[in-house]
Phi, psi and omega in degrees: 000130175242140181240135180236110180266146179203170174109355180291172179172187178255121180225170176264159177304136182095345180282178180235154172216153172236119176269146177237147175225106181268131183246148171264174178103149185271353186249032183308320186293345179257002180291162156248132182230158186208163169241132170238164177219155180220118176269158180304130178077005181238162177283158176294135183233150180292139176245304183198155180206160183206127169269111189294331185286337176194161174088177184253166173292153176240145184228151172289157180298329184288342182241352182302132181089346179246326182252146180221132174271143169213168181214154174238103185295322180297324180268357182053048186229135174256137180243147172235104176276122183244114179248163177049050184296146181239157177304327180288355173276354180298124183182170166272127182258130181242134170264152184216156181214155173218146175277350181280177176241085186289154172291162187304314183297331180286340179298336184274358188250127184298324184292349176295332190258125183265348180242136184224143172276180188276348181094145176223134186279130172241124179235124181244118180267150181271000000 
């Protein structure tokens, strides 16, 4: 499985961005996929995740109500719509995927996901 992340950029606080993560592989609809982010000097942190075969998307408290996951199965693409961006959202955003079906608590853990994209920079100015 290969993941290609795109859509990052430099925006002002309050603006919106949509990140995309295009996946290869024939079993996209059974994946669990996620977005993590890493700011300079900080550890990688969970942003959002979704088990496509069942259940709803999950979000970190810091982005809940502002970020939304969606997917296009035909395009094998996961989207992260980011609204009301804040300077503290500045980070490199990574998409990740797993062929497994993790339990809910595992969705928040980076090591659950064996496939990773290259990262896309999001910078939010105040």
